[in-house]
C-alpha positions as CSV (number, residue, x, y, z in Angstrom):
1,X,0.0,0.0,-0.1
2,X,1.4,3.3,-0.9
3,X,0.4,6.8,0.3
4,X,0.0,9.4,-2.2
5,X,0.1,12.9,-0.9
6,X,-1.1,15.9,-2.8
7,X,-0.2,19.5,-2.2
8,X,-2.5,22.5,-3.3
9,X,-1.1,25.9,-3.9
10,X,-3.0,29.0,-4.6
11,X,-1.7,31.7,-6.9
12,X,-2.9,35.2,-6.3
13,X,-3.0,37.5,-9.4
14,X,-3.6,41.0,-8.8
15,X,-4.9,43.1,-11.6
16,X,-3.9,46.7,-11.5
17,X,-4.4,49.3,-14.2
18,X,-1.7,51.5,-15.5
19,X,-1.9,55.0,-14.1
20,X,-2.8,57.9,-16.3
21,X,0.3,59.7,-15.2
22,X,2.5,56.8,-16.4
23,X,0.7,57.0,-19.9
24,X,1.3,60.8,-20.1
25,X,5.0,60.4,-19.2
26,X,5.4,57.7,-21.9
27,X,3.6,59.8,-24.5
28,X,5.9,62.8,-23.7
29,X,9.0,60.6,-23.9
30,X,7.7,59.2,-27.4
31,X,7.0,62.8,-28.7
32,X,10.4,64.0,-27.6
33,X,12.1,60.9,-29.1
34,X,10.1,61.2,-32.4
35,X,11.1,64.9,-32.7
36,X,14.8,64.0,-32.1
37,X,15.0,61.3,-34.5
38,X,12.7,62.6,-37.2
39,X,12.7,66.4,-37.2
40,X,15.7,67.9,-35.4
41,X,17.9,69.9,-37.7
42,X,19.9,71.6,-34.9
43,X,17.2,72.9,-32.9
44,X,18.0,71.3,-29.6
45,X,21.7,72.3,-29.5
46,X,20.9,75.8,-30.8
47,X,19.8,76.7,-27.3
48,X,23.5,76.1,-26.3
49,X,25.6,76.6,-29.4
50,X,23.4,79.2,-31.3
51,X,23.4,79.4,-35.0
52,X,26.3,77.0,-35.4
53,X,24.2,74.2,-34.2
54,X,22.2,74.4,-37.4
55,X,25.5,74.0,-39.4
56,X,27.0,71.2,-37.4
57,X,23.7,69.1,-37.0
58,X,25.2,66.8,-34.1
59,X,21.9,65.0,-33.4
60,X,21.1,64.7,-37.1
61,X,24.4,62.9,-37.8
62,X,24.0,60.6,-34.6
63,X,20.5,59.6,-35.6
64,X,21.1,59.6,-39.5
65,X,20.7,55.8,-40.1
66,X,17.8,55.5,-37.7
67,X,16.0,58.3,-39.5
68,X,16.2,56.6,-42.8
69,X,15.3,53.2,-41.2
70,X,12.1,55.0,-39.7
71,X,11.3,56.5,-43.3
72,X,12.2,60.1,-42.5
73,X,14.0,61.6,-45.6
74,X,16.7,64.1,-44.6
75,X,18.6,64.8,-47.9
């Protein structure tokens, strides 16, 4: 005669919703990233470097390949 012992475990699943503040923060980060990758032509660094930033295009050069992969024409 063999004894079979069974064990029962309960798993508690909590369902919480995403806060509206988190969604707003994510939307702001997304919009800023879209601007940097897709549309920045020296605007961000012009706050620091002035008109020279529009000539140097630092962020444009850093995101150049990502810009083309995302479908943004830049030249």
